[in-house]
N, CA, C and O atoms as a MOPAC input file, in Angstrom:
PM7 MOZYME 1SCF
protein

 N      0.84900 1    -1.17800 1     0.00000 1
 C      0.00000 1     0.00000 1     0.00000 1
 C      0.89600 1     1.24300 1     0.00000 1
 O      1.82500 1     1.35100 1     0.80000 1
 N      0.61800 1     2.12900 1    -0.86300 1
 C      1.40000 1     3.36300 1    -1.00300 1
 C      0.77000 1     4.46500 1    -0.15000 1
 O     -0.44600 1     4.65600 1    -0.16200 1
 N      1.61300 1     5.18500 1     0.58700 1
 C      1.10400 1     6.31400 1     1.37300 1
 C      0.84900 1     7.48900 1     0.44400 1
 O      1.62800 1     7.74900 1    -0.47300 1
 N     -0.24500 1     8.19600 1     0.68600 1
 C     -0.53900 1     9.36300 1    -0.12700 1
 C      0.38000 1    10.51300 1     0.28800 1
 O      0.96200 1    10.50900 1     1.37300 1
 N      0.48800 1    11.46700 1    -0.58000 1
 C      1.32800 1    12.63300 1    -0.30800 1
 C      0.78600 1    13.42600 1     0.88600 1
 O      1.55900 1    13.98700 1     1.66200 1
 N     -0.52400 1    13.46900 1     1.02900 1
 C     -1.12300 1    14.16700 1     2.16700 1
 C     -0.75800 1    13.46100 1     3.46800 1
 O     -0.41600 1    14.12300 1     4.44800 1
 N     -0.82600 1    12.12300 1     3.49800 1
 C     -0.44100 1    11.37400 1     4.69100 1
 C      1.02400 1    11.60700 1     5.03800 1
 O      1.36600 1    11.75600 1     6.21100 1
 N      1.88200 1    11.63900 1     4.03900 1
 C      3.29900 1    11.88200 1     4.28600 1
 C      3.51600 1    13.27500 1     4.88200 1
 O      4.30700 1    13.44400 1     5.81000 1
 N      2.81600 1    14.25900 1     4.34800 1
 C      2.97700 1    15.62500 1     4.85200 1
 C      2.41500 1    15.78100 1     6.26200 1
 O      3.02400 1    16.44100 1     7.10500 1
 N      1.26700 1    15.18200 1     6.51700 1
 C      0.68700 1    15.24000 1     7.86400 1
 C      1.61600 1    14.54000 1     8.85300 1
 O      1.84100 1    15.04100 1     9.95500 1
 N      2.14800 1    13.39600 1     8.46900 1
 C      3.07100 1    12.67800 1     9.33600 1
 C      4.33000 1    13.48100 1     9.62800 1
 O      4.76900 1    13.55600 1    10.77600 1
 N      4.90600 1    14.07500 1     8.60400 1
 C      6.10800 1    14.89000 1     8.79600 1
 C      5.81300 1    16.11000 1     9.65600 1
 O      6.62300 1    16.48000 1    10.50600 1
 N      4.67300 1    16.73000 1     9.44700 1
 C      4.28900 1    17.88900 1    10.24900 1
 C      4.09300 1    17.49700 1    11.71500 1
 O      4.52400 1    18.21900 1    12.61300 1
 N      3.44700 1    16.35800 1    11.95700 1
 C      3.23800 1    15.90200 1    13.33400 1
 C      4.56400 1    15.59100 1    14.02600 1
 O      4.76300 1    15.97300 1    15.17900 1
 N      5.46700 1    14.90600 1    13.33700 1
 C      6.78100 1    14.63000 1    13.92600 1
 C      7.49700 1    15.92800 1    14.26500 1
 O      8.07200 1    16.05500 1    15.34600 1
 N      7.46600 1    16.88400 1    13.35900 1
 C      8.15000 1    18.16500 1    13.58000 1
 C      7.52300 1    18.94400 1    14.72200 1
 O      8.22800 1    19.43700 1    15.60200 1
 N      6.18900 1    19.05900 1    14.71300 1
 C      5.50500 1    19.80600 1    15.76300 1
 C      5.66800 1    19.13800 1    17.12700 1
 O      5.76600 1    19.82100 1    18.14600 1
 N      5.69800 1    17.81200 1    17.14900 1
 C      5.88500 1    17.10100 1    18.40900 1
 C      7.20900 1    17.45400 1    19.05900 1
 O      7.26400 1    17.71300 1    20.26100 1
 N      8.26500 1    17.46400 1    18.28100 1
 C      9.57600 1    17.80300 1    18.81800 1
 C      9.69300 1    19.25700 1    19.22200 1
 O     10.25200 1    19.56800 1    20.27400 1
 N      9.17100 1    20.15100 1    18.39700 1
 C      9.27200 1    21.58400 1    18.68400 1
 C      8.45300 1    21.95000 1    19.92300 1
 O      8.93000 1    22.69400 1    20.78000 1
 N      7.23600 1    21.44200 1    20.02400 1
 C      6.40800 1    21.78400 1    21.18500 1
 C      6.99700 1    21.18300 1    22.45300 1
 O      6.86500 1    21.77500 1    23.52400 1
 N      7.64500 1    20.02000 1    22.36500 1
 C      8.29300 1    19.43200 1    23.53800 1
 C      9.42000 1    20.33900 1    24.04000 1
 O      9.51600 1    20.61700 1    25.23600 1
 N     10.26400 1    20.79400 1    23.12500 1
 C     11.35500 1    21.68500 1    23.52900 1
 C     10.82500 1    22.98800 1    24.11100 1
 O     11.38700 1    23.51900 1    25.06900 1
 N      9.75200 1    23.49800 1    23.53800 1
 C      9.14600 1    24.72400 1    24.05800 1
 C      8.55900 1    24.49900 1    25.45900 1
 O      8.74600 1    25.33400 1    26.34500 1
 N      7.85800 1    23.39000 1    25.66400 1
 C      7.29400 1    23.08700 1    26.98200 1
 C      8.40100 1    22.90200 1    28.01500 1
 O      8.26600 1    23.33900 1    29.15800 1
 N      9.48000 1    22.26300 1    27.61900 1
 C     10.60500 1    22.07700 1    28.53100 1
 C     11.22200 1    23.41800 1    28.91400 1
 O     11.52500 1    23.65600 1    30.08300 1
 N     11.40300 1    24.27200 1    27.95200 1
 C     12.01900 1    25.58200 1    28.19500 1
 C     11.13800 1    26.43600 1    29.11800 1
 O     11.64000 1    27.06500 1    30.05000 1
 N      9.82800 1    26.45400 1    28.85500 1
 C      8.90800 1    27.24200 1    29.68100 1
 C      8.86400 1    26.68700 1    31.10400 1
 O      8.90300 1    27.45100 1    32.06900 1
 N      8.78300 1    25.36100 1    31.23700 1
 C      8.73300 1    24.74900 1    32.56600 1
 C     10.02200 1    24.98100 1    33.33700 1
 O      9.98300 1    25.25400 1    34.53700 1
 N     11.15600 1    24.87700 1    32.67000 1
 C     12.44300 1    25.12200 1    33.33000 1
 C     12.57300 1    26.57400 1    33.75200 1
 O     13.16300 1    26.86400 1    34.79300 1
 N     12.03400 1    27.48600 1    32.96500 1
 C     12.10000 1    28.91000 1    33.31200 1
 C     11.24500 1    29.23300 1    34.53400 1
 O     11.46700 1    30.25100 1    35.19000 1
 N     10.27200 1    28.37800 1    34.84600 1
 C      9.41400 1    28.60700 1    35.99600 1
 C     10.06600 1    28.27100 1    37.32700 1
 O      9.56700 1    28.68100 1    38.37400 1
 N     11.15500 1    27.54400 1    37.30800 1
 C     11.86700 1    27.21100 1    38.54900 1
 C     12.66300 1    28.42500 1    38.98300 1
 O     13.42900 1    28.98000 1    38.19500 1
 N     12.48800 1    28.84800 1    40.24000 1
 C     13.20100 1    30.03400 1    40.71100 1
 C     14.12600 1    29.74700 1    41.88500 1
 O     15.22100 1    30.30500 1    41.94900 1
 N     13.72000 1    28.90700 1    42.79600 1
 C     14.54700 1    28.72700 1    43.97300 1
 C     14.50500 1    27.26500 1    44.39500 1
 O     13.53200 1    26.86400 1    45.03200 1
 N     15.48800 1    26.45800 1    44.08200 1
 C     16.64600 1    26.78100 1    43.24900 1
 C     16.27100 1    26.74500 1    41.77100 1
 O     15.25800 1    26.15500 1    41.39500 1
 N     17.07100 1    27.36100 1    40.96100 1
 C     16.82600 1    27.38700 1    39.51700 1
 C     17.03400 1    25.99100 1    38.93300 1
 O     17.87400 1    25.22900 1    39.41200 1
 N     16.26300 1    25.66200 1    37.89500 1
 C     16.41100 1    24.37000 1    37.21800 1
 C     17.75600 1    24.33600 1    36.50300 1
 O     18.14300 1    25.29500 1    35.83600 1
 N     18.45900 1    23.22400 1    36.65200 1
 C     19.75700 1    23.04100 1    36.00000 1
 C     19.66400 1    21.86100 1    35.04100 1
 O     19.33000 1    20.74900 1    35.45200 1
 N     19.95700 1    22.09600 1    33.77700 1
 C     19.90600 1    21.01800 1    32.79200 1
 C     20.94800 1    19.94800 1    33.07700 1
 O     20.77500 1    18.79900 1    32.67000 1
 N     22.02300 1    20.29900 1    33.76400 1
 C     23.06800 1    19.31900 1    34.06100 1
 C     22.85600 1    18.61400 1    35.40200 1
 O     23.43700 1    17.55100 1    35.62400 1
 N     22.04400 1    19.17200 1    36.29700 1
 C     21.87100 1    18.59400 1    37.63200 1
 C     20.49900 1    17.95100 1    37.85100 1
 O     20.37700 1    17.02100 1    38.64800 1
 N     19.47100 1    18.43100 1    37.15700 1
 C     18.11700 1    17.90900 1    37.34900 1
 C     17.75000 1    16.96000 1    36.21600 1
 O     18.27100 1    17.05100 1    35.10400 1
 N     16.83500 1    16.04700 1    36.53300 1
 C     16.28600 1    15.16000 1    35.51200 1
 C     15.14800 1    15.87700 1    34.80100 1
 O     14.51000 1    16.76700 1    35.36400 1
 N     14.90200 1    15.47800 1    33.55200 1
 C     13.81800 1    16.09900 1    32.78800 1
 C     12.47300 1    15.81500 1    33.45200 1
 O     11.56500 1    16.64400 1    33.39000 1
 N     12.34000 1    14.65200 1    34.08400 1
 C     11.07000 1    14.31800 1    34.73100 1
 C     10.77900 1    15.20900 1    35.92900 1
 O      9.62600 1    15.30200 1    36.35000 1
 N     11.79600 1    15.87000 1    36.49500 1
 C     11.56000 1    16.80500 1    37.59700 1
 C     10.61800 1    17.93000 1    37.18400 1
 O      9.90500 1    18.47800 1    38.02400 1
 N     10.60600 1    18.27200 1    35.92800 1
 C      9.74500 1    19.36200 1    35.45100 1
 C      8.26300 1    18.99600 1    35.48100 1
 O      7.41100 1    19.88300 1    35.42600 1
 N      7.94500 1    17.71300 1    35.56800 1
 C      6.55200 1    17.28300 1    35.58100 1
 C      6.02200 1    16.91200 1    36.94500 1
 O      4.86400 1    16.51000 1    37.06100 1
 N      6.83500 1    17.03500 1    37.98800 1
 C      6.40100 1    16.66700 1    39.34100 1
 C      5.65000 1    17.84900 1    39.96800 1
 O      6.20900 1    18.93800 1    40.09600 1
 N      4.39300 1    17.64000 1    40.35600 1
 C      3.59200 1    18.76000 1    40.87600 1
 C      4.18400 1    19.46400 1    42.09900 1
 O      4.08500 1    20.68700 1    42.20200 1
 N      4.78200 1    18.74300 1    43.00600 1
 C      5.29900 1    19.37600 1    44.21600 1
 C      6.64800 1    20.06200 1    44.01800 1
 O      7.08300 1    20.83800 1    44.86800 1
 N      7.30600 1    19.77900 1    42.90100 1
 C      8.62700 1    20.35800 1    42.67000 1
 C      8.63400 1    21.43000 1    41.59500 1
 O      9.44300 1    22.35700 1    41.64100 1
 N      7.75000 1    21.30700 1    40.64300 1
 C      7.76900 1    22.21000 1    39.49200 1
 C      6.52400 1    23.09700 1    39.48400 1
 O      5.40500 1    22.58500 1    39.45400 1
 N      6.70200 1    24.41700 1    39.50900 1
 C      5.53100 1    25.29700 1    39.50500 1
 C      4.72700 1    25.23900 1    38.20000 1
 O      3.53000 1    25.52500 1    38.19800 1
 N      5.36600 1    24.87800 1    37.11600 1
 C      4.67700 1    24.79600 1    35.81900 1
 C      4.60200 1    23.34200 1    35.34200 1
 O      4.78200 1    23.05800 1    34.15800 1
 N      4.33500 1    22.43100 1    36.27500 1
 C      4.30300 1    21.00700 1    35.93900 1
 C      3.23500 1    20.66500 1    34.90400 1
 O      3.42600 1    19.75000 1    34.10400 1
 N      2.11900 1    21.38400 1    34.90900 1
 C      1.04900 1    21.07200 1    33.95300 1
 C      1.47900 1    21.34800 1    32.51800 1
 O      1.02900 1    20.66400 1    31.59900 1
 N      2.33300 1    22.33000 1    32.31300 1
 C      2.83500 1    22.60600 1    30.96000 1
 C      3.72000 1    21.45800 1    30.48500 1
 O      3.61100 1    21.00900 1    29.34300 1
 N      4.60100 1    20.98500 1    31.37300 1
 C      5.50300 1    19.90100 1    30.98200 1
 C      4.73300 1    18.60600 1    30.76700 1
 O      4.99000 1    17.89100 1    29.79800 1
 N      3.79900 1    18.29300 1    31.65200 1
 C      3.01300 1    17.07100 1    31.49000 1
 C      2.13800 1    17.13300 1    30.24100 1
 O      1.96900 1    16.13000 1    29.54600 1
 N      1.58400 1    18.30800 1    29.95700 1
 C      0.83800 1    18.47400 1    28.71500 1
 C      1.72900 1    18.31700 1    27.49900 1
 O      1.31700 1    17.76100 1    26.48100 1
 N      2.96100 1    18.81400 1    27.61100 1
 C      3.92300 1    18.65800 1    26.51800 1
 C      4.26900 1    17.20800 1    26.26600 1
 O      4.39700 1    16.78600 1    25.11700 1
 N      4.42400 1    16.43000 1    27.35000 1
 C      4.68500 1    14.99300 1    27.19400 1
 C      3.52200 1    14.30400 1    26.48300 1
 O      3.72900 1    13.49700 1    25.57700 1
 N      2.30300 1    14.62700 1    26.89700 1
 C      1.12100 1    13.99600 1    26.29900 1
 C      0.93900 1    14.40100 1    24.83900 1
 O      0.62800 1    13.56600 1    23.99000 1
 N      1.13500 1    15.68200 1    24.55500 1
 C      0.98400 1    16.15100 1    23.17300 1
 C      2.05000 1    15.55400 1    22.26900 1
 O      1.77300 1    15.23000 1    21.11400 1
 N      3.26200 1    15.40600 1    22.78200 1
 C      4.32300 1    14.78100 1    21.98300 1
 C      3.96900 1    13.33600 1    21.64900 1
 O      4.18400 1    12.87900 1    20.52600 1
 N      3.42800 1    12.62200 1    22.62900 1
 C      3.00700 1    11.24400 1    22.36500 1
 C      1.94800 1    11.17500 1    21.28500 1
 O      1.99900 1    10.30400 1    20.41600 1
 N      0.98700 1    12.08700 1    21.33100 1
 C     -0.04500 1    12.13200 1    20.29600 1
 C      0.51200 1    12.49200 1    18.93300 1
 O      0.08800 1    11.94700 1    17.91400 1
 N      1.46900 1    13.41900 1    18.91900 1
 C      2.07200 1    13.83400 1    17.65200 1
 C      2.93000 1    12.72500 1    17.04200 1
 O      3.16100 1    12.72600 1    15.83300 1
 N      3.39900 1    11.79300 1    17.84500 1
 C      4.15000 1    10.66000 1    17.31100 1
 C      3.23300 1     9.48000 1    16.98900 1
 O      3.54800 1     8.65700 1    16.13000 1
 N      2.10700 1     9.40600 1    17.67800 1
 C      1.17100 1     8.30300 1    17.44000 1
 C      0.44700 1     8.45200 1    16.10300 1
 O      0.22500 1     7.45800 1    15.41100 1
 N      0.08200 1     9.66400 1    15.73400 1
 C     -0.64800 1     9.88500 1    14.48800 1
 C      0.15000 1     9.43400 1    13.25400 1
 O     -0.40200 1     8.71800 1    12.42000 1
 N      1.42300 1     9.82300 1    13.10500 1
 C      2.17700 1     9.32200 1    11.95300 1
 C      2.36400 1     7.80600 1    11.99500 1
 O      2.39200 1     7.15400 1    10.95100 1
 N      2.48900 1     7.24800 1    13.18800 1
 C      2.61200 1     5.79200 1    13.28900 1
 C      1.34000 1     5.11700 1    12.79200 1
 O      1.40600 1     4.06900 1    12.15100 1
 N      0.19200 1     5.70400 1    13.08100 1
 C     -1.07100 1     5.15200 1    12.59400 1
 C     -1.15700 1     5.25300 1    11.07600 1
 O     -1.70100 1     4.36500 1    10.42000 1
 N     -0.61600 1     6.34200 1    10.51600 1
 C     -0.58700 1     6.46200 1     9.05400 1
 C      0.33300 1     5.42100 1     8.43100 1
 O      0.03900 1     4.90900 1     7.35100 1
 N      1.42300 1     5.10400 1     9.08200 1
 C      2.40500 1     4.16100 1     8.53100 1
 C      1.99100 1     2.71100 1     8.72100 1
 O      2.47600 1     1.83900 1     8.00000 1
 N      1.11100 1     2.43300 1     9.66500 1
 C      0.76400 1     1.04800 1     9.98600 1
 C      0.27600 1     0.24700 1     8.78200 1
 O      0.77000 1    -0.86100 1     8.57200 1
 N     -0.66700 1     0.74400 1     7.97800 1
 C     -1.09000 1    -0.04800 1     6.81000 1
 C      0.06700 1    -0.29300 1     5.84400 1
 O      0.15000 1    -1.35500 1     5.22700 1
 N      0.93800 1     0.66600 1     5.71500 1
 C      2.08400 1     0.51600 1     4.82000 1
 C      3.03600 1    -0.55200 1     5.34200 1
 O      3.60100 1    -1.31600 1     4.55900 1
 N      3.21300 1    -0.60900 1     6.63400 1
 C      4.11800 1    -1.59300 1     7.22300 1
 C      3.57200 1    -3.00300 1     7.12400 1
 O      4.34200 1    -3.96400 1     7.10900 1
 N      2.25500 1    -3.14400 1     7.05700 1
 C      1.64200 1    -4.45500 1     6.98600 1
 C      1.62200 1    -5.01200 1     5.56200 1
 O      1.37400 1    -6.20300 1     5.37300 1
 N      1.87800 1    -4.17400 1     4.56400 1
 C      1.88400 1    -4.63300 1     3.17200 1
 C      3.11000 1    -5.52100 1     2.94000 1
 O      4.21600 1    -5.18200 1     3.36000 1
 N      2.90900 1    -6.64000 1     2.28100 1
 C      3.98600 1    -7.60400 1     2.06600 1
 C      4.92900 1    -7.20400 1     0.94400 1
 O      6.12900 1    -7.46200 1     1.03400 1
 N      4.42300 1    -6.59000 1    -0.09400 1
 C      5.23000 1    -6.35500 1    -1.28900 1
 C      5.58300 1    -4.88500 1    -1.49700 1
 O      5.77500 1    -4.45300 1    -2.63400 1
 N      5.67100 1    -4.12300 1    -0.42900 1
 C      5.94900 1    -2.70100 1    -0.55400 1
 C      7.31800 1    -2.38800 1     0.02800 1
 O      7.75900 1    -3.06200 1     0.95900 1
 N      7.99100 1    -1.38600 1    -0.49700 1
 C      9.30800 1    -1.00500 1    -0.01700 1
 C      9.27100 1    -0.05500 1     1.16300 1
 O     10.32200 1     0.37100 1     1.64100 1
 N      8.07700 1     0.29000 1     1.64800 1
 C      7.95800 1     1.23300 1     2.75300 1
 C      8.58200 1     0.67700 1     4.02300 1
 O      9.23300 1     1.41800 1     4.76000 1
 N      8.40100 1    -0.61000 1     4.29500 1
 C      8.96700 1    -1.19900 1     5.50700 1
 C     10.47600 1    -1.07700 1     5.49300 1
 O     11.08800 1    -0.78600 1     6.52000 1
 N     11.07400 1    -1.29500 1     4.35200 1
 C     12.53100 1    -1.19300 1     4.24400 1
 C     12.99700 1     0.23400 1     4.52700 1
 O     13.99600 1     0.42700 1     5.22100 1
 N     12.29800 1     1.22500 1     4.00700 1
 C     12.72000 1     2.60300 1     4.22300 1
 C     12.54700 1     3.00900 1     5.67500 1
 O     13.39000 1     3.73100 1     6.20500 1
 N     11.47900 1     2.56700 1     6.33900 1
 C     11.28800 1     2.86200 1     7.75400 1
 C     12.35100 1     2.15700 1     8.57400 1
 O     12.88300 1     2.73300 1     9.52300 1
 N     12.66900 1     0.91600 1     8.22200 1
 C     13.68800 1     0.15900 1     8.93000 1
 C     15.05800 1     0.81700 1     8.78600 1
 O     15.80900 1     0.87800 1     9.75900 1
 N     15.39500 1     1.30300 1     7.61200 1
 C     16.67200 1     1.99100 1     7.40800 1
 C     16.71900 1     3.29400 1     8.18200 1
 O     17.76100 1     3.64500 1     8.73500 1
 N     15.60800 1     4.01800 1     8.23200 1
 C     15.55800 1     5.27900 1     9.00100 1
 C     15.78100 1     4.98700 1    10.48000 1
 O     16.50400 1     5.72300 1    11.15100 1
 N     15.17700 1     3.93100 1    10.99100 1
 C     15.34200 1     3.57500 1    12.40100 1
 C     16.78300 1     3.18400 1    12.67700 1
 O     17.33200 1     3.55700 1    13.71300 1
 N     17.40100 1     2.44700 1    11.78300 1
 C     18.78900 1     2.02400 1    11.98800 1
 C     19.74400 1     3.22900 1    11.98700 1
 O     20.72200 1     3.23700 1    12.73600 1
 N     19.47500 1     4.23000 1    11.16800 1
 C     20.32900 1     5.40000 1    11.13000 1
 C     20.15000 1     6.25800 1    12.37900 1
 O     21.09700 1     6.90600 1    12.82400 1
 N     18.95300 1     6.27000 1    12.94700 1
 C     18.68800 1     7.09400 1    14.12100 1
 C     19.32300 1     6.50700 1    15.37100 1
 O     19.60700 1     7.23600 1    16.32100 1
 N     19.54600 1     5.21600 1    15.38100 1
 C     20.09700 1     4.55200 1    16.58700 1
 C     21.57700 1     4.74900 1    16.74000 1
 O     22.17000 1     4.25300 1    17.69700 1

């Protein structure tokens, strides 16, 4: 099964927006820490989502959830393509995954 050009564009847009909004949510949540200030080298990223530790925890937790949704939608678009037996899409996704690792 061949993916349509619209599906490819929606998938690429979702992947891009997922990453950008995650970085933005992280930056905003880290900026909300005042005493002590959030340190990228000393604190874990999950500290930004803890309600008792992070004043802007809802932004970070929302960012985590939105990123998951932005990655799930392209995966749903790719699923029919991955299930096709005689299509080269699986090979291209597999090569992309191998290069990212």
